[in-house]
C-alpha positions as CSV (number, residue, x, y, z in Angstrom):
1,M,151.8,137.5,54.5
2,K,150.3,134.6,56.4
3,P,147.3,132.9,54.7
4,R,144.1,134.0,56.3
5,I,142.8,130.7,57.6
6,R,140.2,130.8,60.3
7,V,140.6,128.5,63.2
8,P,139.3,126.2,64.5
9,A,139.7,124.2,61.4
10,N,140.1,120.5,60.4
11,F,143.6,119.9,59.1
12,G,143.3,116.2,59.6
13,K,144.5,114.4,62.8
14,E,146.1,111.7,60.6
15,H,148.9,114.3,60.0
16,I,149.9,114.2,63.7
17,N,153.4,112.6,64.1
18,S,153.9,112.9,60.3
19,P,157.6,112.3,59.5
20,V,157.3,114.8,56.7
21,H,155.2,117.6,58.2
22,G,156.2,117.2,61.9
23,N,159.0,119.8,62.2
24,I,158.3,120.6,65.9
25,K,158.8,118.1,68.8
26,L,156.6,118.2,71.9
27,K,158.5,116.5,74.7
28,L,156.1,114.8,77.2
29,K,156.7,113.8,80.9
30,D,157.8,110.2,80.3
31,G,160.2,111.0,77.5
32,Q,157.7,110.5,74.7
33,E,157.6,112.9,71.8
34,I,154.8,114.1,69.5
35,K,155.7,115.5,66.2
36,V,153.5,118.4,65.1
37,N,153.5,121.0,62.3
38,S,154.6,124.4,63.3
39,I,152.2,126.2,60.8
40,I,149.1,124.3,62.1
41,M,150.1,125.0,65.8
42,S,150.9,128.6,65.1
43,L,147.6,129.3,63.4
44,N,145.9,128.3,66.6
45,S,148.3,129.8,69.1
46,P,150.1,133.2,68.9
47,V,152.4,132.0,71.6
48,I,153.6,128.9,69.7
49,D,153.9,131.2,66.6
50,N,156.3,133.4,68.5
51,L,158.3,130.5,69.9
52,T,158.8,128.9,66.5
53,S,158.8,131.8,64.1
54,N,160.7,134.4,66.1
55,L,162.6,132.3,68.6
56,T,163.2,129.5,66.2
57,Q,162.5,126.8,68.7
58,S,162.1,123.3,67.3
59,T,161.4,121.6,70.6
60,L,158.7,122.5,73.2
61,E,158.7,121.1,76.7
62,M,155.2,119.9,77.8
63,D,156.2,118.1,81.0
64,D,154.0,120.4,83.1
65,F,150.9,118.7,81.6
66,T,149.7,115.2,81.6
67,N,150.1,113.1,78.4
68,S,146.4,112.8,78.1
69,A,146.0,116.6,78.1
70,V,148.7,117.1,75.6
71,D,147.2,114.5,73.2
72,C,143.8,116.3,73.6
73,F,145.4,119.7,73.0
74,V,147.3,118.6,69.9
75,E,144.4,116.8,68.4
76,S,142.2,119.8,69.0
77,M,144.6,122.0,67.1
78,Y,144.5,119.6,64.1
79,T,140.7,118.9,64.1
80,G,139.1,122.0,65.6
81,D,137.2,119.7,67.9
82,V,137.6,118.5,71.6
83,E,136.6,114.8,71.3
84,K,139.4,113.7,73.8
85,L,138.4,116.4,76.4
86,E,137.2,114.7,79.6
87,K,136.8,115.4,83.3
88,L,140.3,113.9,84.2
89,N,142.3,116.0,81.7
90,F,140.1,119.1,81.7
91,E,142.2,121.2,84.0
92,D,145.4,120.7,82.1
93,V,143.7,121.3,78.7
94,N,142.1,124.4,80.0
95,K,145.5,125.6,81.4
96,M,147.2,124.9,78.0
97,A,144.5,126.8,76.2
98,H,145.2,129.7,78.6
99,V,149.0,129.5,78.5
100,F,149.2,129.2,74.7
101,K,146.3,131.7,74.2
102,V,144.1,129.5,72.1
103,G,140.9,131.5,72.5
104,W,138.5,129.2,70.8
105,L,139.7,126.3,72.9
106,S,139.3,128.3,76.1
107,K,135.6,128.9,75.1
108,K,135.2,125.2,74.5
109,C,136.5,124.5,78.0
110,V,134.1,126.8,79.6
111,L,131.2,125.1,77.7
112,F,132.5,121.7,78.7
113,Y,132.7,122.8,82.4
114,K,129.1,123.9,82.2
115,T,127.6,121.0,80.4
116,D,129.7,118.1,81.6
117,I,131.5,118.9,84.9
118,L,128.6,120.6,86.4
119,K,126.4,117.6,85.5
120,F,126.3,115.5,88.6
121,E,125.1,111.9,88.5
122,N,124.4,111.6,92.3
123,N,124.7,115.2,93.4
124,S,127.2,113.9,96.1
125,Y,129.7,116.0,98.0
126,R,132.6,114.5,96.0
127,E,131.1,115.5,92.7
128,I,130.3,119.0,93.9
129,E,133.8,119.4,95.5
130,F,135.5,118.2,92.3
131,A,133.7,120.9,90.3
132,C,134.2,123.6,92.9
133,E,138.0,122.9,93.1
134,I,138.4,123.2,89.4
135,A,136.7,126.6,89.6
136,S,138.7,127.6,92.6
137,R,142.1,126.7,91.0
138,A,141.2,128.3,87.7
139,H,140.3,131.5,89.5
140,F,143.4,131.5,91.6
141,H,146.1,130.3,89.2
142,L,144.7,131.5,85.8
143,K,142.6,134.5,87.0
144,Q,139.6,132.9,85.3
145,K,136.6,134.1,87.2
146,Q,134.0,132.6,85.0
147,F,134.2,129.1,86.4
148,V,133.3,130.2,89.9
149,S,130.5,132.3,88.5
150,L,129.2,129.2,86.6
151,F,129.5,127.0,89.7
152,V,127.6,129.5,91.9
153,K,124.9,130.0,89.3
154,H,124.3,126.4,88.2
155,V,125.0,124.2,91.2
156,T,121.8,123.2,93.1
157,F,122.4,122.0,96.6
158,D,119.9,119.2,97.1
159,L,121.1,116.1,98.9
160,V,124.1,118.0,100.1
161,S,123.0,121.4,101.6
162,K,125.1,124.5,101.1
163,N,125.7,124.6,104.8
164,T,127.0,121.0,104.9
165,F,129.1,121.5,101.8
166,L,130.9,124.6,103.1
167,Q,131.5,123.0,106.5
168,R,133.2,120.1,104.8
169,Y,134.9,122.2,102.2
170,L,136.5,124.4,105.0
171,A,137.3,121.4,107.3
172,G,140.8,121.7,108.7
173,F,140.5,125.4,108.4
174,A,144.0,126.3,109.5
175,K,145.5,124.4,106.5
176,V,143.0,125.1,103.8
177,P,144.5,127.3,100.9
178,R,143.3,130.8,100.8
179,R,141.7,130.3,97.5
180,R,139.2,127.9,99.2
181,I,138.2,130.8,101.5
182,D,137.6,133.1,98.6
183,T,135.6,130.4,96.8
184,S,133.6,129.7,99.9
185,L,132.6,133.4,100.3
186,A,131.5,133.3,96.6
187,V,129.5,130.1,97.1
188,A,127.9,131.4,100.4
189,G,126.7,134.5,98.6
190,K,124.2,136.1,100.9
191,D,124.3,133.2,103.3
192,L,127.3,134.6,105.2
193,N,125.9,133.1,108.4
194,I,127.3,129.8,107.2
195,I,130.8,131.3,107.0
196,G,130.3,132.8,110.4
197,N,129.2,129.5,111.9
198,C,132.2,127.7,110.4
199,L,134.6,130.3,111.9
200,T,132.9,130.2,115.3
201,A,133.1,126.4,115.3
202,Y,136.8,126.4,114.4
203,L,137.7,129.0,117.1
204,S,135.5,127.2,119.7
205,S,137.7,124.1,119.3
206,N,140.5,126.0,121.2
207,F,139.2,129.0,123.0
208,E,142.2,131.3,122.8
209,C,143.9,133.9,120.6
210,A,146.5,131.4,119.6
211,K,143.8,130.1,117.2
212,F,143.9,133.3,115.3
213,D,146.1,132.0,112.5
214,E,146.7,133.5,109.1
215,N,143.5,132.0,107.7
216,V,141.3,133.5,110.4
217,L,142.7,136.9,110.0
218,Y,142.4,136.6,106.2
219,L,138.7,135.6,106.4
220,L,137.9,138.4,108.8
221,Q,139.5,140.9,106.4
222,K,137.6,139.4,103.4
223,L,134.2,139.0,105.0
224,D,131.6,141.5,103.8
225,I,130.6,142.9,107.3
226,G,128.0,145.2,105.9
227,K,126.2,142.4,104.1
228,F,126.6,140.0,106.9
229,R,125.3,142.4,109.5
230,Q,122.2,143.4,107.4
231,T,121.2,139.9,106.4
232,Y,121.9,137.9,109.6
233,P,122.2,140.4,112.4
234,S,121.8,137.7,115.2
235,Q,124.6,135.5,113.8
236,F,126.7,138.5,113.1
237,M,126.4,139.7,116.6
238,E,127.2,136.2,118.0
239,L,130.5,136.2,116.0
240,V,131.4,139.7,117.2
241,N,130.7,138.7,120.8
242,F,132.8,135.5,120.5
243,L,135.7,137.5,119.0
244,S,135.4,140.1,121.7
245,E,135.4,137.5,124.4
246,I,138.4,135.7,123.1
247,L,140.3,138.9,122.7
248,E,139.3,140.1,126.2
249,E,140.5,136.9,127.9
250,S,143.8,136.7,126.0
251,E,146.9,138.5,127.2
252,S,149.2,137.2,124.6
253,A,147.6,138.3,121.3
254,C,150.0,139.8,118.9
255,D,149.4,143.3,117.5
256,E,148.2,142.0,114.1
257,V,145.5,139.9,115.8
258,K,144.4,142.7,118.0
259,S,144.3,145.2,115.1
260,T,142.3,142.9,112.9
261,I,139.8,141.9,115.5
262,T,139.4,145.4,116.9
263,S,138.8,146.7,113.4
264,F,136.2,144.0,112.8
265,I,134.4,144.7,116.1
266,K,134.3,148.5,115.6
267,R,132.6,148.2,112.3
268,R,129.5,146.9,113.9
269,R,129.0,149.6,116.5
270,T,126.2,151.6,114.8
271,I,123.9,148.6,115.1
272,L,124.4,148.5,118.8
273,V,124.9,152.0,120.0
274,K,122.9,154.2,117.7
275,G,119.5,153.1,118.8
276,E,117.9,156.1,117.2
277,E,119.3,155.0,113.8
278,I,117.8,151.5,114.3
279,Q,114.4,153.0,115.2
280,D,114.4,155.5,112.4
281,T,111.3,153.9,110.9
282,D,107.8,155.3,111.3
283,S,107.4,154.6,115.0
284,A,103.9,156.0,115.0
285,N,102.9,153.1,112.8
286,S,104.9,150.4,114.4
287,E,104.0,151.1,118.1
288,M,100.6,149.8,119.2
289,Q,98.9,149.7,122.6
290,L,97.9,146.3,123.8
291,E,94.2,147.1,123.3
292,D,94.9,147.5,119.6
293,F,95.2,143.7,119.4
294,E,92.0,142.9,121.2
295,G,89.8,140.7,119.0
296,L,92.9,139.5,117.1
297,E,92.4,136.1,118.6
298,E,88.8,135.7,119.7
299,N,88.1,134.0,123.1
300,I,91.8,134.0,124.0
301,D,93.0,135.6,127.2
302,F,96.4,137.1,126.6
303,G,97.1,136.9,130.3
304,C,99.5,139.8,129.9
305,K,100.5,141.8,133.0
306,D,99.8,145.5,132.9
307,V,103.3,147.0,133.0
308,Q,103.2,150.5,134.5
309,S,105.4,153.3,133.1
310,Q,108.9,153.3,134.6
311,T,109.2,157.0,135.0
312,A,107.1,160.1,134.3
313,N,108.8,160.4,130.8
314,V,108.9,156.7,129.9
315,R,105.9,154.6,128.9
316,S,105.7,150.9,127.9
317,V,103.9,149.9,124.6
318,W,103.2,146.7,122.9
319,R,104.2,146.8,119.2
320,R,105.5,144.6,116.4
321,P,109.3,144.5,116.3
322,L,111.3,145.4,113.3
323,K,112.5,142.6,111.0
324,S,116.1,141.4,111.5
325,Q,117.3,144.5,113.3
326,W,118.7,144.9,116.8
327,E,116.4,147.3,118.6
328,V,117.3,148.8,122.0
329,I,114.2,148.1,124.1
330,Q,115.6,149.0,127.5
331,P,117.3,152.4,127.8
332,S,119.5,153.1,130.8
333,P,118.8,152.5,133.7
334,P,117.8,149.0,132.7
335,I,115.0,146.8,134.1
336,H,115.8,143.2,134.4
337,S,112.9,141.6,132.5
338,V,112.0,141.5,128.9
339,Q,108.4,140.6,127.8
340,F,107.1,139.6,124.4
341,I,104.2,137.7,123.0
342,T,104.2,135.0,120.2
343,L,100.8,134.8,118.5
344,G,99.5,131.6,116.9
345,E,101.2,129.7,114.2
346,T,103.7,131.2,111.8
347,G,104.4,128.2,109.6
348,Q,108.1,129.0,110.0
349,Q,110.8,128.5,112.7
350,R,110.3,131.5,115.0
351,R,113.7,132.8,116.1
352,I,114.2,135.4,118.8
353,G,117.4,137.0,120.1
354,L,118.1,139.2,123.1
355,Y,121.5,141.0,123.3
356,F,122.6,142.1,126.8
357,R,125.2,144.8,126.8
358,F,127.7,144.8,129.7
359,P,130.1,147.5,130.9
360,A,133.8,147.0,130.3
361,G,135.8,144.6,132.4
362,K,139.4,143.6,131.5
363,S,139.4,144.8,128.0
364,P,141.9,146.3,125.4
365,S,140.4,149.7,126.0
366,P,138.6,151.3,128.8
367,N,136.0,152.5,126.4
368,E,135.2,149.0,125.1
369,A,132.1,147.1,126.3
370,Y,131.0,143.6,125.6
371,G,127.8,141.7,125.2
372,R,126.2,138.3,125.3
373,T,123.2,136.9,123.4
374,F,120.4,134.7,124.6
375,G,118.7,133.0,121.6
376,M,115.5,130.9,121.4
377,Q,113.7,129.2,118.5
378,C,110.5,127.2,118.0
379,E,111.6,123.9,116.6
380,N,108.1,122.3,116.4
381,N,104.9,124.3,116.6
382,D,102.6,121.3,117.2
383,T,104.5,120.0,120.2
384,S,105.7,123.4,121.3
385,V,109.4,122.4,121.3
386,W,111.7,125.4,121.8
387,S,115.5,125.3,121.8
388,Y,117.8,128.0,123.3
389,Y,121.5,129.0,123.8
390,I,123.2,131.3,126.2
391,Y,126.3,132.8,124.5
392,G,129.3,132.2,126.8
393,C,127.5,129.6,128.8
394,T,126.4,127.0,126.3
395,K,127.2,126.0,122.7
396,A,126.4,129.0,120.5
397,Q,123.8,127.1,118.4
398,L,120.1,126.3,118.5
399,N,118.5,122.9,118.4
400,S,121.0,121.7,121.0
401,Q,119.6,122.8,124.4
402,F,115.8,122.9,125.0
403,L,113.3,124.8,127.2
404,Y,111.2,122.5,129.5
405,N,107.4,122.2,129.6
406,V,106.6,125.0,127.3
407,P,102.8,125.4,127.3
408,R,101.1,124.5,124.0
409,D,98.8,127.6,124.0
410,K,98.7,129.4,120.7
411,V,99.3,132.7,122.4
412,K,102.4,132.7,124.6
413,H,103.4,135.5,126.9
414,W,107.1,135.2,127.6
415,T,109.2,136.9,130.3
416,V,112.9,136.7,130.3
417,T,114.6,137.9,133.5
418,K,118.3,138.2,134.1
419,T,119.7,138.6,137.6
420,F,123.3,138.4,138.8
421,T,123.0,134.7,139.2
422,H,120.3,133.4,136.9
423,L,118.6,133.7,133.6
424,N,114.9,132.9,134.1
425,V,112.4,132.4,131.3
426,T,108.7,131.9,131.9
427,C,105.9,131.2,129.4
428,N,102.3,131.9,130.5
429,D,103.5,131.9,134.1
430,V,105.2,128.5,133.7
431,T,109.0,128.5,134.4
432,V,110.6,126.9,131.3
433,L,114.3,127.8,132.1
434,N,116.1,128.7,135.3
435,F,119.7,128.8,134.3
436,N,122.3,129.2,137.0
437,F,125.4,130.9,135.5
438,A,127.8,129.5,138.1
439,T,126.7,125.9,137.9
440,D,124.7,125.2,134.7
441,H,127.3,126.3,132.1
442,S,128.7,123.8,129.6
443,T,132.2,122.4,130.1
444,G,134.9,124.9,128.9
445,F,132.8,128.0,129.6
446,E,134.0,128.5,133.3
447,N,135.5,131.9,132.5
448,S,133.3,133.2,129.8
449,C,130.1,132.6,131.8
450,Q,131.2,135.2,134.4
451,M,130.3,138.1,132.0
452,W,126.6,137.2,132.7
453,M,127.1,137.9,136.4
454,R,127.6,141.6,135.7
455,N,124.9,144.3,135.6
456,H,124.0,145.1,132.0
457,S,123.7,148.5,130.4
458,F,120.8,147.8,128.0
459,V,119.0,145.0,126.1
460,S,118.4,144.8,122.3
461,F,115.8,142.5,120.6
462,S,115.9,141.0,117.2
463,T,113.8,138.5,115.1
464,P,113.7,137.6,111.5
465,F,109.9,136.7,111.8
466,P,108.2,139.7,113.4
467,E,104.8,139.1,111.9
468,N,103.1,137.3,114.8
469,I,105.3,138.7,117.7
470,L,104.5,141.6,120.0
471,L,107.2,143.3,122.0
472,L,106.9,145.3,125.2
473,S,109.2,148.3,124.7
474,Q,110.0,151.5,126.6
475,V,109.6,154.7,124.7
476,T,109.8,158.3,125.7
């Protein structure tokens, strides 16, 4: 019966390489050897115990690990401490603890990762990437999830934002290992818009289905669509539209690409088609006539045009929009203008999206339809600076193109009008955008902009900041 000795224990590091007690040789990379005692090593490691006691091995190959890591590992077995553990040999020491099943040393490694590796001197990208890669490799190679969890929990993105970090971490997307994609999804957490933006930027660099490499398909399969759609509906819809557009204009996409993209696109339909599901809140409380807001801003003339009912069964009401949900505001047959009011200051960036649904053109299925998004955002309340994008005509990002001469009035009455040739935006009767689809599109969007020249089926509205916005909607 083996003596019941608890490890870790201090057997004395002076006995390492003892000519008397060293009955096992550890062979290192450069031909060096370390003599160790089989009993001391076996008490710490059941794997080494099996190799020496049952398989009667007297030499163990350690050339898979750095010499520094082996030194640290052996000294830890003899002293029960990790004095030689450092950032540069950490991964190999942690791997050895895992391979040889030294449970107490694995726990020490987890603690060292938390207290030393996640302690950044400058909070720079390189420091954060170093810690993230350790966690990523440990998860992928050793199935150790705790390091990724510690990274996500304890890393504070300060000088380097989470968005900036993930963009750099996924740079050269086609060649990054899949473990980086898995780690990026864990780091992003609820901020899946960052992953969506990274994917859109990568695909935009070459607007064709040939860009749908294995990493793109893998990410689309791994992405939590339900969480993405619920948390960032506008960005989610932009990605869906972009994928639809690429697939529509490609005649050479392989079956795997078509299947993956089609599956991704179909899983978002309820947010577009089932308008009654979106509006399943207490509409009686959310809908308000314009006169309900009289007195909200004293001595301010809203200047809103009185919009008459479109049919005997349809009336128009001013109401607060739902938060971060796409609401169908124009049932078929559509009108061409959308009206909304932004009231006063919000103290936040006010972001608004309009989704125009178009009938099918050249598409994989005659039942498919596609859409385009017009987005706008207040970049500066004091100077009334508003940016915009027109998906399929400009870069799909805000703070890049800007509306002109937006009035500085606290209360702004907006009208967005789409025709077959233009997208026109007015604010308090001042034209701030008159975009010609045929001539004003950005370079590289010659084909994709043509979708805007079709007649649309309906329009949906979404904003994450509905508190000070009134929306003119049609209700039956």
